[in-house]
C-alpha distance (Angstrom), angle and dihedral (degrees) to the residues before:
residue distance angle dihedral
M1 . . .
T2 3.74 . .
V3 3.78 125.0 .
R4 3.76 115.7 -133.9
K5 3.80 121.2 -126.3
I6 3.76 111.6 -108.8
R7 3.74 114.8 -123.1
K8 3.80 127.9 -146.1
A9 3.80 90.0 -108.6
D10 3.84 90.6 52.5
R11 3.88 89.3 52.3
A12 3.83 90.0 53.1
A13 3.75 91.7 47.0
I14 3.84 90.9 52.1
A15 3.79 91.0 48.9
G16 3.73 92.3 48.4
S17 3.73 93.2 48.6
L18 3.81 91.6 49.2
M19 3.90 89.9 51.3
L20 3.89 86.2 64.3
T21 3.83 89.7 65.9
P22 3.79 98.1 94.2
M23 3.78 89.7 47.4
V24 3.78 91.9 51.0
M25 3.78 90.1 47.9
A26 3.84 90.2 51.6
M27 3.84 91.5 48.9
R28 3.88 92.3 45.8
I29 3.91 100.9 46.6
P30 3.83 95.3 68.5
L31 3.84 89.6 52.8
M32 3.77 92.4 48.1
A33 3.79 92.0 46.0
A34 3.81 90.5 51.6
E35 3.71 92.4 52.3
S36 3.83 96.0 44.8
G37 3.80 93.6 82.6
G38 3.83 92.3 69.0
V39 3.83 121.5 113.8
H40 3.80 90.5 -131.7
G41 3.73 94.1 71.1
M42 3.81 114.4 -129.7
G43 3.74 118.2 41.4
K44 3.79 128.9 -135.6
E45 3.83 96.8 -96.4
A46 3.75 92.5 49.0
R47 3.79 92.2 49.9
R48 3.81 90.5 47.4
A49 3.85 89.9 51.1
I50 3.77 92.4 52.9
L51 3.78 94.7 45.1
E52 3.82 92.7 47.6
K53 3.79 91.5 49.9
N54 3.76 92.8 49.5
A55 3.79 92.4 48.2
A56 3.84 93.0 48.1
F57 3.81 91.2 48.1
A58 3.89 92.7 50.5
Q59 3.75 91.0 45.5
G60 3.82 90.5 48.9
V61 3.76 92.8 50.6
V62 3.85 90.9 51.1
A63 3.79 92.2 46.7
A64 3.82 92.7 49.4
Q65 3.79 91.2 48.7
L66 3.83 93.2 48.9
S67 3.71 89.2 49.0
L68 3.81 93.1 53.7
V69 3.92 91.5 44.7
Q70 3.80 88.3 52.0
S71 3.85 91.2 51.2
A72 3.84 89.9 48.0
A73 3.80 91.5 49.0
D74 3.77 90.2 51.5
F75 3.90 93.3 47.4
W76 3.73 99.1 98.0
T77 3.77 95.1 35.0
D78 3.86 87.3 57.8
V79 3.83 91.9 45.6
F80 3.77 92.7 52.8
A81 3.78 92.3 44.3
G82 3.85 88.3 55.5
K83 3.81 95.4 -112.1
T84 3.77 126.2 127.7
P85 3.81 106.9 -105.0
A86 3.76 115.0 -113.4
L87 3.82 91.0 -125.5
I88 3.80 89.3 62.6
S89 3.77 100.8 37.1
G90 3.85 94.8 51.2
V91 3.75 94.8 -115.2
A92 3.80 90.3 113.2
A93 3.83 91.0 58.9
E94 3.85 91.6 49.2
R95 3.72 90.3 49.2
S96 3.74 92.3 48.1
I97 3.79 93.0 50.3
L98 3.77 94.6 48.7
A99 3.80 90.1 46.8
A100 3.87 89.3 52.2
L101 3.78 90.1 50.5
G102 3.74 94.7 50.3
P103 3.82 99.3 81.2
A104 3.81 92.3 46.1
S105 3.77 89.8 50.6
R106 3.81 91.4 52.2
A107 3.76 92.0 47.6
V108 3.84 93.6 50.4
N109 3.78 89.2 48.7
A110 3.79 95.1 50.7
N111 3.81 91.1 46.6
Y112 3.78 91.2 49.9
R113 3.82 89.9 53.1
R114 3.75 92.7 44.4
L115 3.86 95.1 48.1
S116 3.76 98.3 38.7
P117 3.87 114.2 103.3
K118 3.76 109.3 -104.9
């Protein structure tokens, strides 16, 4: 599996999506508060929030690891091509971080769309 290179526009999109986090939290809290009075403990929205965060975290970890593996695989190719390898220049770390934030960004965007008044 290859990891795609993250463009500047993608970085901006990830940052923009993550800026919606406070808004999503503000929209989700009343739903969770309304469900908290139930006798069965955790409500549907709270359960969904926990599952989404766990899934985004797991996907982010896998994406970050795949990005680093790709950079390691490209190490000698870059050396023989006369380029500075991504693992040495710090580009691998940046790619890994952005890859890890991608799933969280998509989850926040999806929640914003779902919770926004139509």
